[in-house]
C-alpha positions in Angstrom: 12.1 -43.6 8.7 9.0 -43.9 6.5 7.4 -46.9 8.2 5.1 -47.4 11.1 6.4 -48.5 14.6 5.0 -48.7 18.1 6.2 -49.5 21.6 4.5 -49.7 25.0 0.8 -49.0 25.8 -1.4 -46.8 23.6 -5.1 -46.2 23.5 -7.4 -47.7 20.8 -8.0 -44.3 19.2 -5.8 -41.2 19.0 -6.9 -38.0 20.8 -9.1 -39.9 23.2 -9.0 -40.4 27.0 -6.2 -42.8 28.0 -6.7 -43.6 31.7 -4.0 -44.5 34.2 -4.6 -47.8 36.1 -4.6 -45.9 39.4 -6.6 -42.9 38.3 -6.0 -39.8 36.2 -5.1 -39.8 32.5 -1.9 -39.9 30.4 -0.9 -36.8 28.4 -0.8 -37.1 24.7 1.9 -35.3 22.6 2.2 -35.1 18.9 5.9 -35.3 18.1 6.1 -34.2 14.5 8.3 -32.3 11.9 7.6 -29.8 9.2 4.5 -28.6 10.9 1.7 -31.2 10.5 3.1 -32.4 7.2 6.3 -34.4 8.0 6.9 -37.6 9.9 5.2 -37.7 13.3 4.5 -40.0 16.3 2.1 -39.8 19.2 3.6 -40.1 22.6 1.7 -40.8 25.9 3.3 -39.2 29.0 2.8 -39.9 32.7 3.4 -36.2 33.4 2.7 -33.2 31.2 5.8 -32.7 29.0 5.6 -28.9 29.4 6.6 -28.5 33.1 9.6 -26.1 32.9 11.0 -24.9 36.2 13.8 -22.6 35.0 15.6 -21.4 31.9 19.3 -20.4 32.0 21.2 -17.8 30.0 21.9 -19.0 26.5 25.4 -19.8 25.3 26.5 -19.3 21.7 27.9 -22.5 20.1 27.8 -21.5 16.5 30.9 -22.7 14.5 33.2 -20.0 13.2 35.0 -20.0 9.9 38.8 -20.2 9.7 38.5 -20.7 5.9 35.3 -19.2 4.5 35.8 -19.8 0.8 37.8 -22.9 -0.1 39.2 -24.2 -3.4 42.0 -26.4 -1.8 41.8 -30.2 -1.5 42.5 -31.1 2.1 43.1 -34.1 4.3 42.2 -33.8 8.0 43.5 -36.2 10.7 40.2 -36.9 12.5 41.7 -39.4 14.9 43.8 -36.6 16.4 40.7 -34.9 17.8 41.5 -35.1 21.6 39.3 -37.2 23.8 37.1 -35.2 26.2 35.0 -36.4 29.1 31.7 -34.6 28.4 29.7 -35.8 25.4 28.7 -32.4 24.1 32.0 -30.8 24.7 33.8 -33.6 22.9 32.1 -32.6 19.6 34.5 -30.7 17.3 32.8 -29.2 14.3 35.3 -29.4 11.3 33.2 -28.5 8.3 29.8 -26.7 8.0 27.5 -24.7 5.8 23.8 -23.6 6.1 22.6 -27.2 5.5 24.7 -29.2 7.9 27.6 -29.5 10.5 30.2 -32.2 10.2 32.0 -33.1 13.5 34.3 -35.6 15.1 34.0 -36.6 18.7 35.9 -38.7 21.2 33.7 -38.7 24.3 35.3 -40.5 27.3 32.2 -40.6 29.6 28.6 -41.5 29.2 26.0 -38.8 28.9 24.1 -39.4 32.2 24.2 -36.2 34.3 21.9 -34.3 31.9 19.7 -34.9 28.9 20.2 -33.5 25.4 17.9 -32.3 22.7 19.0 -31.0 19.3 16.1 -28.7 18.2 18.0 -27.5 15.2 19.0 -30.7 13.4 18.5 -34.4 12.8 21.7 -36.1 13.9 23.5 -39.0 12.2 26.1 -40.4 14.6 28.4 -42.9 13.0 30.1 -45.1 15.5 33.7 -45.7 14.4 34.8 -47.0 17.8 32.8 -47.9 20.9 29.8 -49.8 22.0 26.9 -48.8 24.3 23.2 -47.8 24.4 21.4 -44.8 23.0 18.6 -44.0 25.6 15.7 -41.8 24.4 12.1 -41.0 25.5 11.0 -43.4 22.7 13.1 -46.3 23.9 16.6 -47.6 23.9 18.9 -48.9 21.1 22.1 -50.8 21.6 24.9 -49.8 19.2 28.4 -50.8 18.2 31.2 -50.4 15.6 29.8 -49.4 12.2 26.3 -48.3 13.3 24.6 -45.1 12.0 22.5 -43.7 14.8 19.8 -41.6 13.2 18.2 -39.2 15.8 15.4 -37.0 14.6 15.4 -33.4 15.8 13.6 -32.9 19.1 14.4 -36.3 20.5 15.6 -36.1 24.1 18.4 -38.6 24.7 21.3 -39.8 26.8 24.1 -42.2 25.7 25.8 -44.9 27.7 29.3 -46.0 26.6 30.8 -49.3 27.7 34.4 -47.9 27.8 36.3 -44.6 27.5 37.6 -45.4 24.0 35.0 -44.0 21.7 35.2 -42.3 18.3 32.2 -40.8 16.5 31.7 -39.0 13.2 28.6 -36.8 13.4 26.5 -35.1 10.8 23.9 -32.6 12.0 21.3 -32.0 9.3 19.1 -28.9 9.3 16.6 -30.7 7.2 15.1 -34.2 7.7 17.3 -37.2 7.1 15.5 -39.7 4.8 16.2 -42.7 2.7 16.8 -42.0 -1.0 13.6 -41.5 -3.0 14.7 -43.8 -5.8 14.9 -46.7 -3.3 11.2 -46.2 -2.2 7.8 -46.8 -3.8 4.9 -44.4 -3.7 4.0 -45.7 -0.2 7.4 -45.3 1.3 8.4 -48.9 1.3 12.0 -49.7 0.3 12.1 -51.4 -3.1 13.8 -54.7 -4.2 16.8 -52.8 -5.8 17.5 -50.9 -2.6 20.9 -51.8 -1.0 19.1 -52.2 2.3 15.5 -52.7 3.6 13.3 -52.2 6.6 14.6 -55.5 8.0 18.0 -53.9 8.5 16.6 -51.0 10.5 16.8 -51.3 14.3 14.2 -49.1 16.1 13.9 -48.7 19.8 13.3 -52.0 21.6 13.3 -51.1 25.3 11.0 -48.4 26.6 12.4 -46.9 29.8 9.6 -45.3 31.7 10.3 -43.1 34.8 7.3 -41.8 36.8 9.3 -39.5 39.1 9.3 -35.7 39.7 12.4 -33.6 40.6 14.9 -31.3 38.8 16.0 -32.7 35.4 18.4 -30.7 33.3 17.9 -30.7 29.5 20.4 -29.0 27.3 18.7 -27.8 24.1 20.4 -26.5 21.0 18.4 -24.1 19.0 19.6 -21.7 16.3 23.2 -22.6 17.3 22.6 -21.5 20.9 22.7 -23.9 23.8 19.9 -23.4 26.4 19.7 -25.1 29.7 16.1 -25.9 31.0 15.2 -27.6 34.2 12.0 -29.7 33.9 9.9 -30.9 36.9 9.6 -34.5 35.8 11.9 -37.1 34.3 11.9 -36.7 30.5 11.6 -40.5 30.0 8.1 -40.8 31.3 6.5 -42.1 28.1 4.4 -45.2 28.6 3.8 -45.8 24.9 3.9 -44.3 21.4 3.3 -45.1 17.8 4.0 -43.4 14.5 6.7 -42.8 11.9 9.1 -40.4 13.7 11.6 -42.3 15.9 15.3 -42.8 16.3 16.9 -45.9 14.7 20.2 -47.6 14.0 21.5 -49.0 10.7 24.8 -50.8 10.4 27.1 -49.9 7.5 27.9 -53.7 7.5 24.3 -54.3 6.4 24.6 -52.1 3.3 24.7 -54.3 0.2 27.0 -52.8 -2.4 25.8 -52.4 -6.0 28.4 -53.5 -8.5 28.6 -53.7 -12.3 30.8 -54.7 -15.3 32.5 -51.3 -15.2 33.1 -48.7 -12.4 29.9 -47.6 -10.8 29.4 -43.9 -9.8 29.1 -42.7 -6.2 25.3 -42.5 -6.2 25.1 -46.3 -6.0 26.6 -46.0 -2.5 23.9 -43.6 -1.3 22.4 -44.4 2.1 20.7 -41.2 3.3 19.6 -37.9 1.8 18.6 -34.5 3.1 18.2 -31.0 1.6 21.4 -30.1 -0.4 23.5 -33.2 0.6 23.7 -37.0 0.7 25.5 -39.6 2.8 27.0 -42.6 1.1 28.5 -45.9 2.4 31.6 -47.4 0.7 31.7 -51.1 1.8 33.8 -54.2 1.0 32.7 -55.5 -2.5 33.7 -57.3 -5.6 35.3 -55.1 -8.3 34.0 -54.6 -11.8 34.0 -57.7 -14.0 34.5 -56.4 -17.5 37.8 -57.9 -18.7 39.3 -54.4 -19.3 37.6 -52.6 -16.4 39.5 -50.1 -14.3 38.2 -50.5 -10.8 39.6 -47.2 -9.4 37.3 -44.2 -9.9 37.9 -42.1 -12.9 38.9 -38.5 -12.5 35.8 -36.4 -12.1 35.0 -32.7 -11.8 33.3 -31.5 -8.6 31.5 -28.7 -10.3 28.5 -28.4 -8.0 29.4 -30.2 -4.8 32.0 -30.5 -2.1 32.9 -34.2 -1.4 33.9 -35.3 2.1 35.2 -38.9 2.7 35.6 -40.3 6.2 37.9 -43.3 6.1 36.8 -46.1 8.5 38.8 -49.2 7.8 40.6 -51.1 5.1 42.9 -50.0 2.2 41.1 -47.3 0.2 42.0 -48.0 -3.4 42.2 -44.5 -4.8 44.6 -43.0 -2.2 48.3 -43.7 -1.7 48.2 -43.0 2.1 45.1 -43.0 4.2 44.7 -43.9 7.9 41.6 -44.6 9.9 39.7 -41.5 10.8 41.2 -39.4 8.0 38.8 -36.9 6.4 39.4 -35.8 2.8 37.7 -32.7 1.4 37.6 -32.3 -2.4 35.9 -28.9 -3.0 33.6 -28.0 -5.9 35.2 -26.2 -8.7 38.2 -28.4 -9.4 38.6 -32.1 -10.6 39.9 -34.9 -8.4 40.7 -38.5 -8.8 43.0 -41.4 -7.9 46.5 -40.6 -6.7 49.4 -41.3 -9.1 49.8 -45.1 -9.4 46.4 -46.0 -7.9 44.6 -46.0 -11.2 47.1 -48.5 -12.6 47.4 -50.6 -9.5 43.6 -51.3 -9.5 43.7 -53.0 -12.9 43.1 -56.7 -12.5 42.1 -56.4 -8.8 39.1 -58.5 -7.9 37.8 -56.9 -4.7 38.2 -54.1 -2.2 37.9 -54.3 1.6 37.6 -50.5 2.0 35.1 -49.1 4.5 34.3 -45.4 4.4 31.4 -43.0 4.4 30.9 -40.0 2.2 29.1 -36.7 2.5 28.5 -34.8 -0.7 27.2 -31.3 -0.2 25.7 -29.1 -3.0 26.7 -25.9 -1.3 30.4 -25.1 -0.4 31.7 -26.0 3.1 33.5 -23.7 5.5 36.4 -25.0 7.6 36.8 -24.3 11.3 40.1 -23.6 13.0 40.0 -27.2 14.4 40.0 -28.5 10.8 42.9 -26.3 9.8 44.9 -27.4 12.8 44.5 -31.1 11.9 45.2 -30.9 8.2 48.0 -32.5 6.2 49.5 -29.5 4.5 51.0 -31.7 1.7 47.7 -33.2 0.5 46.7 -30.5 -2.1 49.8 -31.2 -4.2 49.9 -35.0 -3.7 48.8 -35.7 -7.2 52.1 -34.5 -8.7 54.3 -37.3 -10.2 57.2 -37.9 -7.8 
């Protein structure tokens, strides 16, 4: 996020001696992206953050295409992704391209036996079901239903879940996740017309500092390969930090929808952006108030983008049959719009209680076998009049 934050103890000046109370010095680390140009924070460690004891053989975890070039509209039953105990093994990549991976996960157990670092991608973890705590070397964040957890690349983290019943929708972005440019002024502050502001962002609040040595396993994903490294000190040994690069939570329930006299286009729902894709939030809102408005979206051509909608809750106005956790894919190259009857049904309606998030990509998406196995084979022809 483009605003300053700090937690714990830090020295008065950066790059200067920061003495421990019992002797010795803390070890400074610049935690930054895009070389020395992007967001960064300065971390102060009890131990050197470079003490690697061993490195295991790498494991290929790259997604494989079952459908490489797609022109078919599809509906995937995301809630049918099977629950799995391990947090990383529970992730099932459904759609992907060179800019991002889109996955569903139903982890049954907390991530506590090892630590995880995604060195490839920023992660946006949407919590569809479950509560708990995201634990990182920069501090902890409690989360619940409807939270986006934004975890910048390189963050070391664990996750505590309160129960076994958890459902996550995950976007891995190979470029930084940021707030939309049109919502920000030249200094990075969110403007008055933005549908959310810094007050809605929940950064780390509880700094968990461990000053112990031992054998600590960190699984690191880099270039679609999983590496296992054992470090000689606990990764959460940070005594303080400050800067602009940190994990945070934002609740979809804090997104303030933009409405108008006639139907508003999808960009008014935009929440995040990255290179070649955006993430949008469709939230409960009043419908358009022109006396002859048609609240349902008009048919539109996806010429330059693939559109993915993840249905969270409520009755989505433009579809005749949608269940929680369904994922629709409308590929670039063909038009799409409301199902037969939905356009007409929307006339005169005053509000919608739908809750969904959308990922629009500007490069085509590939489907994995997991996606194909969970699809509704009748969806592509569901716009025919019955």
